[in-house]
Structures are given as structure tokens and as C-alpha cells.
PDB file of all heavy atoms in Angstrom:
ATOM      1  N   MET A   1     175.322 106.985 118.494  1.00  0.00           N
ATOM      2  CA  MET A   1     175.031 105.668 119.022  1.00  0.00           C
ATOM      3  C   MET A   1     175.164 104.595 117.950  1.00  0.00           C
ATOM      4  O   MET A   1     175.670 103.541 118.188  1.00  0.00           O
ATOM      5  CB  MET A   1     173.615 105.680 119.621  1.00  0.00           C
ATOM      6  CG  MET A   1     173.273 104.428 120.383  1.00  0.00           C
ATOM      7  SD  MET A   1     174.173 104.447 121.943  1.00  0.00           S
ATOM      8  CE  MET A   1     173.403 103.116 122.754  1.00  0.00           C
ATOM      9  N   HIS A   2     174.695 104.909 116.735  1.00  0.00           N
ATOM     10  CA  HIS A   2     174.768 103.932 115.655  1.00  0.00           C
ATOM     11  C   HIS A   2     176.213 103.534 115.371  1.00  0.00           C
ATOM     12  O   HIS A   2     176.517 102.370 115.162  1.00  0.00           O
ATOM     13  CB  HIS A   2     174.097 104.486 114.390  1.00  0.00           C
ATOM     14  CG  HIS A   2     174.136 103.537 113.240  1.00  0.00           C
ATOM     15  ND1 HIS A   2     173.401 102.373 113.231  1.00  0.00           N
ATOM     16  CD2 HIS A   2     174.825 103.557 112.086  1.00  0.00           C
ATOM     17  CE1 HIS A   2     173.638 101.726 112.104  1.00  0.00           C
ATOM     18  NE2 HIS A   2     174.494 102.426 111.395  1.00  0.00           N
ATOM     19  N   GLY A   3     177.106 104.494 115.374  1.00  0.00           N
ATOM     20  CA  GLY A   3     178.518 104.207 115.153  1.00  0.00           C
ATOM     21  C   GLY A   3     179.094 103.329 116.236  1.00  0.00           C
ATOM     22  O   GLY A   3     179.912 102.461 115.983  1.00  0.00           O
ATOM     23  N   ASP A   4     178.684 103.565 117.472  1.00  0.00           N
ATOM     24  CA  ASP A   4     179.152 102.751 118.587  1.00  0.00           C
ATOM     25  C   ASP A   4     178.692 101.306 118.432  1.00  0.00           C
ATOM     26  O   ASP A   4     179.443 100.379 118.716  1.00  0.00           O
ATOM     27  CB  ASP A   4     178.651 103.305 119.915  1.00  0.00           C
ATOM     28  CG  ASP A   4     179.273 104.648 120.253  1.00  0.00           C
ATOM     29  OD1 ASP A   4     180.321 104.984 119.692  1.00  0.00           O
ATOM     30  OD2 ASP A   4     178.689 105.355 121.093  1.00  0.00           O
ATOM     31  N   ALA A   5     177.464 101.106 117.991  1.00  0.00           N
ATOM     32  CA  ALA A   5     176.939  99.748 117.802  1.00  0.00           C
ATOM     33  C   ALA A   5     177.707  99.035 116.694  1.00  0.00           C
ATOM     34  O   ALA A   5     178.072  97.873 116.828  1.00  0.00           O
ATOM     35  CB  ALA A   5     175.452  99.784 117.482  1.00  0.00           C
ATOM     36  N   ALA A   6     177.994  99.725 115.610  1.00  0.00           N
ATOM     37  CA  ALA A   6     178.737  99.128 114.503  1.00  0.00           C
ATOM     38  C   ALA A   6     180.149  98.763 114.941  1.00  0.00           C
ATOM     39  O   ALA A   6     180.662  97.693 114.602  1.00  0.00           O
ATOM     40  CB  ALA A   6     178.767 100.084 113.318  1.00  0.00           C
ATOM     41  N   ALA A   7     180.769  99.633 115.711  1.00  0.00           N
ATOM     42  CA  ALA A   7     182.118  99.356 116.206  1.00  0.00           C
ATOM     43  C   ALA A   7     182.111  98.169 117.158  1.00  0.00           C
ATOM     44  O   ALA A   7     183.011  97.317 117.116  1.00  0.00           O
ATOM     45  CB  ALA A   7     182.683 100.587 116.906  1.00  0.00           C
ATOM     46  N   ARG A   8     181.099  98.091 118.002  1.00  0.00           N
ATOM     47  CA  ARG A   8     180.989  96.965 118.948  1.00  0.00           C
ATOM     48  C   ARG A   8     180.782  95.659 118.206  1.00  0.00           C
ATOM     49  O   ARG A   8     181.397  94.639 118.545  1.00  0.00           O
ATOM     50  CB  ARG A   8     179.825  97.223 119.917  1.00  0.00           C
ATOM     51  CG  ARG A   8     179.582  96.125 120.900  1.00  0.00           C
ATOM     52  CD  ARG A   8     180.702  96.019 121.915  1.00  0.00           C
ATOM     53  NE  ARG A   8     180.332  95.003 122.882  1.00  0.00           N
ATOM     54  CZ  ARG A   8     181.184  94.131 123.379  1.00  0.00           C
ATOM     55  NH1 ARG A   8     182.455  94.192 123.061  1.00  0.00           N
ATOM     56  NH2 ARG A   8     180.789  93.231 124.239  1.00  0.00           N
ATOM     57  N   LEU A   9     179.940  95.665 117.184  1.00  0.00           N
ATOM     58  CA  LEU A   9     179.722  94.449 116.400  1.00  0.00           C
ATOM     59  C   LEU A   9     181.005  94.021 115.687  1.00  0.00           C
ATOM     60  O   LEU A   9     181.321  92.832 115.630  1.00  0.00           O
ATOM     61  CB  LEU A   9     178.588  94.656 115.395  1.00  0.00           C
ATOM     62  CG  LEU A   9     177.195  94.706 115.997  1.00  0.00           C
ATOM     63  CD1 LEU A   9     176.171  95.066 114.913  1.00  0.00           C
ATOM     64  CD2 LEU A   9     176.828  93.392 116.651  1.00  0.00           C
ATOM     65  N   ALA A  10     181.739  94.982 115.157  1.00  0.00           N
ATOM     66  CA  ALA A  10     183.005  94.674 114.489  1.00  0.00           C
ATOM     67  C   ALA A  10     183.998  94.064 115.472  1.00  0.00           C
ATOM     68  O   ALA A  10     184.713  93.106 115.151  1.00  0.00           O
ATOM     69  CB  ALA A  10     183.579  95.924 113.842  1.00  0.00           C
ATOM     70  N   GLU A  11     184.039  94.615 116.680  1.00  0.00           N
ATOM     71  CA  GLU A  11     184.939  94.086 117.712  1.00  0.00           C
ATOM     72  C   GLU A  11     184.551  92.666 118.099  1.00  0.00           C
ATOM     73  O   GLU A  11     185.405  91.779 118.211  1.00  0.00           O
ATOM     74  CB  GLU A  11     184.889  94.991 118.957  1.00  0.00           C
ATOM     75  CG  GLU A  11     185.712  94.459 120.104  1.00  0.00           C
ATOM     76  CD  GLU A  11     185.487  95.233 121.401  1.00  0.00           C
ATOM     77  OE1 GLU A  11     184.866  96.308 121.367  1.00  0.00           O
ATOM     78  OE2 GLU A  11     185.935  94.735 122.443  1.00  0.00           O
ATOM     79  N   LEU A  12     183.268  92.435 118.300  1.00  0.00           N
ATOM     80  CA  LEU A  12     182.802  91.091 118.655  1.00  0.00           C
ATOM     81  C   LEU A  12     183.117  90.090 117.552  1.00  0.00           C
ATOM     82  O   LEU A  12     183.573  88.973 117.827  1.00  0.00           O
ATOM     83  CB  LEU A  12     181.297  91.099 118.933  1.00  0.00           C
ATOM     84  CG  LEU A  12     180.865  91.752 120.237  1.00  0.00           C
ATOM     85  CD1 LEU A  12     179.346  91.870 120.286  1.00  0.00           C
ATOM     86  CD2 LEU A  12     181.385  90.956 121.422  1.00  0.00           C
ATOM     87  N   ARG A  13     182.903  90.497 116.323  1.00  0.00           N
ATOM     88  CA  ARG A  13     183.193  89.601 115.200  1.00  0.00           C
ATOM     89  C   ARG A  13     184.678  89.257 115.158  1.00  0.00           C
ATOM     90  O   ARG A  13     185.055  88.103 114.972  1.00  0.00           O
ATOM     91  CB  ARG A  13     182.757  90.243 113.890  1.00  0.00           C
ATOM     92  CG  ARG A  13     183.017  89.360 112.701  1.00  0.00           C
ATOM     93  CD  ARG A  13     182.534  89.983 111.425  1.00  0.00           C
ATOM     94  NE  ARG A  13     182.781  89.075 110.323  1.00  0.00           N
ATOM     95  CZ  ARG A  13     182.742  89.413 109.077  1.00  0.00           C
ATOM     96  NH1 ARG A  13     182.432  90.642 108.736  1.00  0.00           N
ATOM     97  NH2 ARG A  13     182.988  88.542 108.144  1.00  0.00           N
ATOM     98  N   ALA A  14     185.517  90.245 115.321  1.00  0.00           N
ATOM     99  CA  ALA A  14     186.964  90.022 115.288  1.00  0.00           C
ATOM    100  C   ALA A  14     187.405  89.080 116.408  1.00  0.00           C
ATOM    101  O   ALA A  14     188.294  88.248 116.206  1.00  0.00           O
ATOM    102  CB  ALA A  14     187.701  91.352 115.391  1.00  0.00           C
ATOM    103  N   ARG A  15     186.793  89.180 117.556  1.00  0.00           N
ATOM    104  CA  ARG A  15     187.165  88.335 118.694  1.00  0.00           C
ATOM    105  C   ARG A  15     186.585  86.927 118.585  1.00  0.00           C
ATOM    106  O   ARG A  15     187.216  85.963 119.006  1.00  0.00           O
ATOM    107  CB  ARG A  15     186.695  88.988 119.995  1.00  0.00           C
ATOM    108  CG  ARG A  15     187.462  90.271 120.306  1.00  0.00           C
ATOM    109  CD  ARG A  15     186.971  90.957 121.531  1.00  0.00           C
ATOM    110  NE  ARG A  15     187.215  90.124 122.705  1.00  0.00           N
ATOM    111  CZ  ARG A  15     186.780  90.414 123.922  1.00  0.00           C
ATOM    112  NH1 ARG A  15     186.081  91.519 124.121  1.00  0.00           N
ATOM    113  NH2 ARG A  15     187.035  89.635 124.939  1.00  0.00           N
ATOM    114  N   ARG A  16     185.396  86.813 118.017  1.00  0.00           N
ATOM    115  CA  ARG A  16     184.721  85.516 117.974  1.00  0.00           C
ATOM    116  C   ARG A  16     185.104  84.644 116.788  1.00  0.00           C
ATOM    117  O   ARG A  16     185.113  83.418 116.907  1.00  0.00           O
ATOM    118  CB  ARG A  16     183.206  85.727 117.971  1.00  0.00           C
ATOM    119  CG  ARG A  16     182.696  86.272 119.285  1.00  0.00           C
ATOM    120  CD  ARG A  16     181.210  86.499 119.222  1.00  0.00           C
ATOM    121  NE  ARG A  16     180.713  87.008 120.493  1.00  0.00           N
ATOM    122  CZ  ARG A  16     179.463  87.316 120.724  1.00  0.00           C
ATOM    123  NH1 ARG A  16     178.558  87.155 119.775  1.00  0.00           N
ATOM    124  NH2 ARG A  16     179.094  87.773 121.899  1.00  0.00           N
ATOM    125  N   THR A  17     185.406  85.253 115.663  1.00  0.00           N
ATOM    126  CA  THR A  17     185.689  84.475 114.454  1.00  0.00           C
ATOM    127  C   THR A  17     186.772  83.418 114.671  1.00  0.00           C
ATOM    128  O   THR A  17     186.572  82.259 114.291  1.00  0.00           O
ATOM    129  CB  THR A  17     186.025  85.403 113.276  1.00  0.00           C
ATOM    130  OG1 THR A  17     184.873  86.201 112.995  1.00  0.00           O
ATOM    131  CG2 THR A  17     186.404  84.623 112.030  1.00  0.00           C
ATOM    132  N   PRO A  18     187.903  83.745 115.279  1.00  0.00           N
ATOM    133  CA  PRO A  18     188.918  82.703 115.494  1.00  0.00           C
ATOM    134  C   PRO A  18     188.424  81.582 116.423  1.00  0.00           C
ATOM    135  O   PRO A  18     188.770  80.415 116.231  1.00  0.00           O
ATOM    136  CB  PRO A  18     190.091  83.448 116.134  1.00  0.00           C
ATOM    137  CG  PRO A  18     189.849  84.884 115.882  1.00  0.00           C
ATOM    138  CD  PRO A  18     188.384  85.056 115.709  1.00  0.00           C
ATOM    139  N   LEU A  19     187.613  81.930 117.393  1.00  0.00           N
ATOM    140  CA  LEU A  19     187.082  80.912 118.301  1.00  0.00           C
ATOM    141  C   LEU A  19     186.126  79.978 117.577  1.00  0.00           C
ATOM    142  O   LEU A  19     186.175  78.758 117.756  1.00  0.00           O
ATOM    143  CB  LEU A  19     186.364  81.577 119.482  1.00  0.00           C
ATOM    144  CG  LEU A  19     187.223  82.490 120.354  1.00  0.00           C
ATOM    145  CD1 LEU A  19     186.358  83.214 121.374  1.00  0.00           C
ATOM    146  CD2 LEU A  19     188.313  81.696 121.031  1.00  0.00           C
ATOM    147  N   TYR A  20     185.263  80.538 116.751  1.00  0.00           N
ATOM    148  CA  TYR A  20     184.343  79.711 115.969  1.00  0.00           C
ATOM    149  C   TYR A  20     185.116  78.800 115.023  1.00  0.00           C
ATOM    150  O   TYR A  20     184.803  77.620 114.879  1.00  0.00           O
ATOM    151  CB  TYR A  20     183.372  80.579 115.176  1.00  0.00           C
ATOM    152  CG  TYR A  20     182.410  81.392 116.002  1.00  0.00           C
ATOM    153  CD1 TYR A  20     181.941  82.607 115.542  1.00  0.00           C
ATOM    154  CD2 TYR A  20     181.958  80.954 117.249  1.00  0.00           C
ATOM    155  CE1 TYR A  20     181.037  83.365 116.282  1.00  0.00           C
ATOM    156  CE2 TYR A  20     181.075  81.702 117.994  1.00  0.00           C
ATOM    157  CZ  TYR A  20     180.609  82.905 117.511  1.00  0.00           C
ATOM    158  OH  TYR A  20     179.719  83.647 118.243  1.00  0.00           O
ATOM    159  N   ALA A  21     186.138  79.334 114.367  1.00  0.00           N
ATOM    160  CA  ALA A  21     186.935  78.541 113.423  1.00  0.00           C
ATOM    161  C   ALA A  21     187.646  77.399 114.133  1.00  0.00           C
ATOM    162  O   ALA A  21     187.788  76.305 113.583  1.00  0.00           O
ATOM    163  CB  ALA A  21     187.936  79.434 112.705  1.00  0.00           C
ATOM    164  N   GLU A  22     188.071  77.646 115.354  1.00  0.00           N
ATOM    165  CA  GLU A  22     188.792  76.639 116.128  1.00  0.00           C
ATOM    166  C   GLU A  22     187.930  75.417 116.445  1.00  0.00           C
ATOM    167  O   GLU A  22     188.422  74.293 116.464  1.00  0.00           O
ATOM    168  CB  GLU A  22     189.291  77.277 117.431  1.00  0.00           C
ATOM    169  CG  GLU A  22     190.181  76.392 118.256  1.00  0.00           C
ATOM    170  CD  GLU A  22     190.675  77.097 119.511  1.00  0.00           C
ATOM    171  OE1 GLU A  22     190.992  78.306 119.436  1.00  0.00           O
ATOM    172  OE2 GLU A  22     190.730  76.444 120.565  1.00  0.00           O
ATOM    173  N   VAL A  23     186.659  75.616 116.667  1.00  0.00           N
ATOM    174  CA  VAL A  23     185.786  74.505 117.056  1.00  0.00           C
ATOM    175  C   VAL A  23     184.903  74.000 115.913  1.00  0.00           C
ATOM    176  O   VAL A  23     184.186  73.011 116.085  1.00  0.00           O
ATOM    177  CB  VAL A  23     184.902  74.877 118.267  1.00  0.00           C
ATOM    178  CG1 VAL A  23     185.766  75.201 119.473  1.00  0.00           C
ATOM    179  CG2 VAL A  23     183.973  76.028 117.941  1.00  0.00           C
ATOM    180  N   ALA A  24     184.998  74.624 114.762  1.00  0.00           N
ATOM    181  CA  ALA A  24     184.147  74.234 113.638  1.00  0.00           C
ATOM    182  C   ALA A  24     184.605  72.915 113.034  1.00  0.00           C
ATOM    183  O   ALA A  24     185.795  72.666 112.891  1.00  0.00           O
ATOM    184  CB  ALA A  24     184.170  75.318 112.569  1.00  0.00           C
ATOM    185  N   ASP A  25     183.655  72.079 112.691  1.00  0.00           N
ATOM    186  CA  ASP A  25     183.958  70.856 111.949  1.00  0.00           C
ATOM    187  C   ASP A  25     184.087  71.155 110.468  1.00  0.00           C
ATOM    188  O   ASP A  25     184.838  70.511 109.753  1.00  0.00           O
ATOM    189  CB  ASP A  25     182.857  69.816 112.156  1.00  0.00           C
ATOM    190  CG  ASP A  25     182.810  69.311 113.591  1.00  0.00           C
ATOM    191  OD1 ASP A  25     183.879  69.124 114.193  1.00  0.00           O
ATOM    192  OD2 ASP A  25     181.703  69.109 114.101  1.00  0.00           O
ATOM    193  N   VAL A  26     183.331  72.131 110.010  1.00  0.00           N
ATOM    194  CA  VAL A  26     183.328  72.524 108.599  1.00  0.00           C
ATOM    195  C   VAL A  26     183.196  74.042 108.529  1.00  0.00           C
ATOM    196  O   VAL A  26     182.431  74.632 109.289  1.00  0.00           O
ATOM    197  CB  VAL A  26     182.134  71.885 107.843  1.00  0.00           C
ATOM    198  CG1 VAL A  26     182.042  72.391 106.430  1.00  0.00           C
ATOM    199  CG2 VAL A  26     182.219  70.380 107.874  1.00  0.00           C
ATOM    200  N   ILE A  27     183.923  74.637 107.609  1.00  0.00           N
ATOM    201  CA  ILE A  27     183.790  76.067 107.344  1.00  0.00           C
ATOM    202  C   ILE A  27     183.435  76.204 105.866  1.00  0.00           C
ATOM    203  O   ILE A  27     184.160  75.700 104.999  1.00  0.00           O
ATOM    204  CB  ILE A  27     185.087  76.834 107.660  1.00  0.00           C
ATOM    205  CG1 ILE A  27     185.405  76.702 109.149  1.00  0.00           C
ATOM    206  CG2 ILE A  27     184.964  78.294 107.244  1.00  0.00           C
ATOM    207  CD1 ILE A  27     186.744  77.267 109.548  1.00  0.00           C
ATOM    208  N   ILE A  28     182.324  76.851 105.597  1.00  0.00           N
ATOM    209  CA  ILE A  28     181.856  77.024 104.237  1.00  0.00           C
ATOM    210  C   ILE A  28     181.794  78.515 103.925  1.00  0.00           C
ATOM    211  O   ILE A  28     181.078  79.256 104.598  1.00  0.00           O
ATOM    212  CB  ILE A  28     180.471  76.371 104.038  1.00  0.00           C
ATOM    213  CG1 ILE A  28     180.574  74.867 104.282  1.00  0.00           C
ATOM    214  CG2 ILE A  28     179.923  76.678 102.651  1.00  0.00           C
ATOM    215  CD1 ILE A  28     179.259  74.136 104.252  1.00  0.00           C
ATOM    216  N   ALA A  29     182.546  78.916 102.913  1.00  0.00           N
ATOM    217  CA  ALA A  29     182.507  80.305 102.470  1.00  0.00           C
ATOM    218  C   ALA A  29     181.171  80.550 101.770  1.00  0.00           C
ATOM    219  O   ALA A  29     180.748  79.761 100.932  1.00  0.00           O
ATOM    220  CB  ALA A  29     183.666  80.596 101.529  1.00  0.00           C
ATOM    221  N   THR A  30     180.503  81.617 102.122  1.00  0.00           N
ATOM    222  CA  THR A  30     179.172  81.888 101.584  1.00  0.00           C
ATOM    223  C   THR A  30     179.156  82.989 100.529  1.00  0.00           C
ATOM    224  O   THR A  30     178.145  83.183  99.863  1.00  0.00           O
ATOM    225  CB  THR A  30     178.207  82.281 102.715  1.00  0.00           C
ATOM    226  OG1 THR A  30     178.699  83.458 103.358  1.00  0.00           O
ATOM    227  CG2 THR A  30     178.071  81.164 103.734  1.00  0.00           C
ATOM    228  N   ASP A  31     180.248  83.672 100.361  1.00  0.00           N
ATOM    229  CA  ASP A  31     180.299  84.809  99.431  1.00  0.00           C
ATOM    230  C   ASP A  31     179.971  84.383  98.004  1.00  0.00           C
ATOM    231  O   ASP A  31     180.599  83.470  97.456  1.00  0.00           O
ATOM    232  CB  ASP A  31     181.676  85.456  99.449  1.00  0.00           C
ATOM    233  CG  ASP A  31     182.013  86.073 100.785  1.00  0.00           C
ATOM    234  OD1 ASP A  31     181.114  86.206 101.624  1.00  0.00           O
ATOM    235  OD2 ASP A  31     183.190  86.409 100.995  1.00  0.00           O
ATOM    236  N   GLY A  32     178.987  85.025  97.433  1.00  0.00           N
ATOM    237  CA  GLY A  32     178.648  84.811  96.039  1.00  0.00           C
ATOM    238  C   GLY A  32     177.986  83.491  95.710  1.00  0.00           C
ATOM    239  O   GLY A  32     177.859  83.144  94.549  1.00  0.00           O
ATOM    240  N   LYS A  33     177.584  82.739  96.711  1.00  0.00           N
ATOM    241  CA  LYS A  33     176.952  81.444  96.472  1.00  0.00           C
ATOM    242  C   LYS A  33     175.452  81.541  96.673  1.00  0.00           C
ATOM    243  O   LYS A  33     174.968  82.303  97.498  1.00  0.00           O
ATOM    244  CB  LYS A  33     177.539  80.390  97.394  1.00  0.00           C
ATOM    245  CG  LYS A  33     178.994  80.127  97.086  1.00  0.00           C
ATOM    246  CD  LYS A  33     179.526  78.980  97.871  1.00  0.00           C
ATOM    247  CE  LYS A  33     180.988  78.771  97.499  1.00  0.00           C
ATOM    248  NZ  LYS A  33     181.698  78.056  98.501  1.00  0.00           N
ATOM    249  N   THR A  34     174.752  80.732  95.929  1.00  0.00           N
ATOM    250  CA  THR A  34     173.301  80.692  96.066  1.00  0.00           C
ATOM    251  C   THR A  34     172.946  79.823  97.260  1.00  0.00           C
ATOM    252  O   THR A  34     173.753  78.996  97.704  1.00  0.00           O
ATOM    253  CB  THR A  34     172.644  80.101  94.808  1.00  0.00           C
ATOM    254  OG1 THR A  34     173.014  78.711  94.714  1.00  0.00           O
ATOM    255  CG2 THR A  34     173.048  80.852  93.553  1.00  0.00           C
ATOM    256  N   PRO A  35     171.732  79.946  97.773  1.00  0.00           N
ATOM    257  CA  PRO A  35     171.300  79.053  98.854  1.00  0.00           C
ATOM    258  C   PRO A  35     171.429  77.578  98.461  1.00  0.00           C
ATOM    259  O   PRO A  35     171.848  76.756  99.272  1.00  0.00           O
ATOM    260  CB  PRO A  35     169.848  79.464  99.090  1.00  0.00           C
ATOM    261  CG  PRO A  35     169.812  80.914  98.716  1.00  0.00           C
ATOM    262  CD  PRO A  35     170.738  81.006  97.526  1.00  0.00           C
ATOM    263  N   LEU A  36     171.106  77.248  97.226  1.00  0.00           N
ATOM    264  CA  LEU A  36     171.205  75.859  96.778  1.00  0.00           C
ATOM    265  C   LEU A  36     172.650  75.374  96.821  1.00  0.00           C
ATOM    266  O   LEU A  36     172.924  74.262  97.273  1.00  0.00           O
ATOM    267  CB  LEU A  36     170.632  75.706  95.372  1.00  0.00           C
ATOM    268  CG  LEU A  36     170.735  74.302  94.766  1.00  0.00           C
ATOM    269  CD1 LEU A  36     169.999  73.284  95.640  1.00  0.00           C
ATOM    270  CD2 LEU A  36     170.191  74.289  93.356  1.00  0.00           C
ATOM    271  N   GLU A  37     173.579  76.198  96.379  1.00  0.00           N
ATOM    272  CA  GLU A  37     174.992  75.808  96.421  1.00  0.00           C
ATOM    273  C   GLU A  37     175.455  75.582  97.854  1.00  0.00           C
ATOM    274  O   GLU A  37     176.208  74.634  98.130  1.00  0.00           O
ATOM    275  CB  GLU A  37     175.855  76.885  95.764  1.00  0.00           C
ATOM    276  CG  GLU A  37     175.687  76.975  94.262  1.00  0.00           C
ATOM    277  CD  GLU A  37     176.371  78.176  93.657  1.00  0.00           C
ATOM    278  OE1 GLU A  37     176.322  79.277  94.266  1.00  0.00           O
ATOM    279  OE2 GLU A  37     176.951  78.017  92.570  1.00  0.00           O
ATOM    280  N   LEU A  38     174.991  76.424  98.765  1.00  0.00           N
ATOM    281  CA  LEU A  38     175.371  76.269 100.168  1.00  0.00           C
ATOM    282  C   LEU A  38     174.804  74.978 100.748  1.00  0.00           C
ATOM    283  O   LEU A  38     175.509  74.243 101.446  1.00  0.00           O
ATOM    284  CB  LEU A  38     174.896  77.475 100.981  1.00  0.00           C
ATOM    285  CG  LEU A  38     175.556  78.801 100.591  1.00  0.00           C
ATOM    286  CD1 LEU A  38     174.889  79.956 101.302  1.00  0.00           C
ATOM    287  CD2 LEU A  38     177.040  78.762 100.894  1.00  0.00           C
ATOM    288  N   VAL A  39     173.558  74.690 100.444  1.00  0.00           N
ATOM    289  CA  VAL A  39     172.934  73.452 100.925  1.00  0.00           C
ATOM    290  C   VAL A  39     173.700  72.252 100.380  1.00  0.00           C
ATOM    291  O   VAL A  39     173.971  71.297 101.113  1.00  0.00           O
ATOM    292  CB  VAL A  39     171.443  73.385 100.540  1.00  0.00           C
ATOM    293  CG1 VAL A  39     170.873  72.006 100.773  1.00  0.00           C
ATOM    294  CG2 VAL A  39     170.654  74.427 101.311  1.00  0.00           C
ATOM    295  N   GLN A  40     174.067  72.294  99.126  1.00  0.00           N
ATOM    296  CA  GLN A  40     174.811  71.188  98.525  1.00  0.00           C
ATOM    297  C   GLN A  40     176.154  70.980  99.228  1.00  0.00           C
ATOM    298  O   GLN A  40     176.562  69.844  99.455  1.00  0.00           O
ATOM    299  CB  GLN A  40     175.016  71.433  97.027  1.00  0.00           C
ATOM    300  CG  GLN A  40     173.732  71.307  96.239  1.00  0.00           C
ATOM    301  CD  GLN A  40     173.863  71.766  94.800  1.00  0.00           C
ATOM    302  OE1 GLN A  40     174.719  72.589  94.463  1.00  0.00           O
ATOM    303  NE2 GLN A  40     173.002  71.249  93.943  1.00  0.00           N
ATOM    304  N   GLN A  41     176.807  72.055  99.598  1.00  0.00           N
ATOM    305  CA  GLN A  41     178.081  71.933 100.305  1.00  0.00           C
ATOM    306  C   GLN A  41     177.891  71.375 101.712  1.00  0.00           C
ATOM    307  O   GLN A  41     178.693  70.566 102.168  1.00  0.00           O
ATOM    308  CB  GLN A  41     178.803  73.275 100.364  1.00  0.00           C
ATOM    309  CG  GLN A  41     179.410  73.660  99.034  1.00  0.00           C
ATOM    310  CD  GLN A  41     180.349  74.829  99.182  1.00  0.00           C
ATOM    311  OE1 GLN A  41     179.943  75.894  99.646  1.00  0.00           O
ATOM    312  NE2 GLN A  41     181.588  74.635  98.805  1.00  0.00           N
ATOM    313  N   VAL A  42     176.845  71.803 102.378  1.00  0.00           N
ATOM    314  CA  VAL A  42     176.564  71.280 103.722  1.00  0.00           C
ATOM    315  C   VAL A  42     176.241  69.796 103.642  1.00  0.00           C
ATOM    316  O   VAL A  42     176.768  68.988 104.424  1.00  0.00           O
ATOM    317  CB  VAL A  42     175.403  72.063 104.391  1.00  0.00           C
ATOM    318  CG1 VAL A  42     174.950  71.370 105.663  1.00  0.00           C
ATOM    319  CG2 VAL A  42     175.830  73.493 104.677  1.00  0.00           C
ATOM    320  N   VAL A  43     175.405  69.399 102.699  1.00  0.00           N
ATOM    321  CA  VAL A  43     175.036  67.993 102.543  1.00  0.00           C
ATOM    322  C   VAL A  43     176.278  67.160 102.223  1.00  0.00           C
ATOM    323  O   VAL A  43     176.483  66.075 102.783  1.00  0.00           O
ATOM    324  CB  VAL A  43     173.947  67.829 101.465  1.00  0.00           C
ATOM    325  CG1 VAL A  43     173.743  66.370 101.094  1.00  0.00           C
ATOM    326  CG2 VAL A  43     172.631  68.439 101.954  1.00  0.00           C
ATOM    327  N   ALA A  44     177.144  67.652 101.335  1.00  0.00           N
ATOM    328  CA  ALA A  44     178.368  66.929 100.993  1.00  0.00           C
ATOM    329  C   ALA A  44     179.251  66.751 102.228  1.00  0.00           C
ATOM    330  O   ALA A  44     179.821  65.667 102.437  1.00  0.00           O
ATOM    331  CB  ALA A  44     179.126  67.668  99.896  1.00  0.00           C
ATOM    332  N   ALA A  45     179.382  67.774 103.031  1.00  0.00           N
ATOM    333  CA  ALA A  45     180.193  67.687 104.250  1.00  0.00           C
ATOM    334  C   ALA A  45     179.608  66.665 105.219  1.00  0.00           C
ATOM    335  O   ALA A  45     180.326  65.884 105.821  1.00  0.00           O
ATOM    336  CB  ALA A  45     180.297  69.057 104.913  1.00  0.00           C
ATOM    337  N   LEU A  46     178.287  66.665 105.352  1.00  0.00           N
ATOM    338  CA  LEU A  46     177.647  65.698 106.246  1.00  0.00           C
ATOM    339  C   LEU A  46     177.840  64.280 105.754  1.00  0.00           C
ATOM    340  O   LEU A  46     178.069  63.360 106.538  1.00  0.00           O
ATOM    341  CB  LEU A  46     176.151  66.013 106.379  1.00  0.00           C
ATOM    342  CG  LEU A  46     175.812  67.284 107.145  1.00  0.00           C
ATOM    343  CD1 LEU A  46     174.327  67.602 107.011  1.00  0.00           C
ATOM    344  CD2 LEU A  46     176.203  67.151 108.606  1.00  0.00           C
ATOM    345  N   ARG A  47     177.761  64.090 104.459  1.00  0.00           N
ATOM    346  CA  ARG A  47     177.962  62.745 103.886  1.00  0.00           C
ATOM    347  C   ARG A  47     179.391  62.259 104.075  1.00  0.00           C
ATOM    348  O   ARG A  47     179.639  61.058 104.146  1.00  0.00           O
ATOM    349  CB  ARG A  47     177.589  62.745 102.415  1.00  0.00           C
ATOM    350  CG  ARG A  47     176.101  62.804 102.201  1.00  0.00           C
ATOM    351  CD  ARG A  47     175.725  62.673 100.763  1.00  0.00           C
ATOM    352  NE  ARG A  47     174.277  62.631 100.633  1.00  0.00           N
ATOM    353  CZ  ARG A  47     173.603  63.038  99.585  1.00  0.00           C
ATOM    354  NH1 ARG A  47     174.246  63.520  98.523  1.00  0.00           N
ATOM    355  NH2 ARG A  47     172.292  62.976  99.558  1.00  0.00           N
ATOM    356  N   GLN A  48     180.336  63.175 104.153  1.00  0.00           N
ATOM    357  CA  GLN A  48     181.734  62.822 104.366  1.00  0.00           C
ATOM    358  C   GLN A  48     182.036  62.621 105.852  1.00  0.00           C
ATOM    359  O   GLN A  48     183.164  62.331 106.221  1.00  0.00           O
ATOM    360  CB  GLN A  48     182.655  63.897 103.795  1.00  0.00           C
ATOM    361  CG  GLN A  48     182.616  63.998 102.291  1.00  0.00           C
ATOM    362  CD  GLN A  48     183.432  65.176 101.769  1.00  0.00           C
ATOM    363  OE1 GLN A  48     184.044  65.920 102.539  1.00  0.00           O
ATOM    364  NE2 GLN A  48     183.421  65.366 100.471  1.00  0.00           N
ATOM    365  N   GLY A  49     181.029  62.804 106.672  1.00  0.00           N
ATOM    366  CA  GLY A  49     181.204  62.599 108.106  1.00  0.00           C
ATOM    367  C   GLY A  49     181.910  63.729 108.823  1.00  0.00           C
ATOM    368  O   GLY A  49     182.440  63.560 109.901  1.00  0.00           O
ATOM    369  N   ARG A  50     181.882  64.903 108.238  1.00  0.00           N
ATOM    370  CA  ARG A  50     182.524  66.058 108.898  1.00  0.00           C
ATOM    371  C   ARG A  50     181.561  66.781 109.779  1.00  0.00           C
ATOM    372  O   ARG A  50     180.437  66.689 109.834  1.00  0.00           O
ATOM    373  CB  ARG A  50     183.080  67.037 107.869  1.00  0.00           C
ATOM    374  CG  ARG A  50     184.212  66.430 107.077  1.00  0.00           C
ATOM    375  CD  ARG A  50     184.986  67.445 106.335  1.00  0.00           C
ATOM    376  NE  ARG A  50     184.384  67.667 105.019  1.00  0.00           N
ATOM    377  CZ  ARG A  50     184.617  68.726 104.275  1.00  0.00           C
ATOM    378  NH1 ARG A  50     185.383  69.686 104.721  1.00  0.00           N
ATOM    379  NH2 ARG A  50     184.094  68.863 103.104  1.00  0.00           N
TER     380      ARG A  50
END
């Protein structure tokens, strides 16, 4: 059952990611960034009107 759940989540992610990207105003990569760095990027995007 655990394998089935992981496979289902992977399938959902693969199907949804392009849809989310299509409607996103901003996409911020989170890999290797601290929470503070992410907040700073979000604030900068908001200040730019994105």
C-alpha cells in the first residue's frame, strides 16, 4: 500500500506541476534556501508587483 501511495503522489505531482506553473505569477526555487532567503524573495516579488 505504501508503494501505491508514493506512486500516486508522484503521478499527481507530475500532472499538477505544469498546471501550477501555467497560472503562477511567481515561481521561487526553494532548494537549499533558508526560510529567510525565501521570505526575502517573496517580498521582493511582491514589491515588483508580481
